[in-house]
N, C-alpha and C positions, 0 to 999 in steps of 0.2 A: 955307519954312523956319521962318517965325515961328509958324505954326500947329503945326508939329511940336514946336517947343520948348515951347510952352504945353501941349500935350497930354502931352508927356513929363514935364514938371514936375508937372502935375496927377496923372498916373498914379503918379509916384514918391511924392508926398505921400499919395495915397489908399492906396497899398500900405503905407507906413510907418504910417499911421493904422490900417489893418486889422490889421497885425501887433501894434501896441500894444494894440488892443482885445482881440485874442485872448489875449495874455499876461495882461492884467488879468483877463479873465473866467476864465482857467485858475487864476490865483491865488485868486480869490474862490471858485471851485467846488471846487478840489482842495486847495490848500496851506493855506488858513485853517481849514477843518474839521479837518484833521489836526493842526494846531498847537493848536487849541482842545481837541481830544480829549486830546492829550498833556498840556496844562496841567491838564485835569480829573483825569487820572490822578495827576499830581504832587501836586495839592491833596489828593486822597484818601489818597495815601501819607503825606503830612505829618500829616493828621488821624489816621490810624491809628497813627502813631508816637507822637503826643501822647497818644492814648487809652491805648495800651499802657503808656507810661511812667507815666501817672497811676494806672493800675490796680495797678502794682507798687510804689508808694511805701510802702505799708505802713501 
């Protein structure tokens, strides 16, 4: 019974670690590039608005 408990505990910890690693790699590979692209679009929009306002000041 002692070996079963140790094995079960090790398996549970390994599974939790694998899930955490998968979530972190998903965030790095999918979520962060999307967020950085959105931020770039937002920055470009702000620059365009400033440029447009500066051009029409007269």
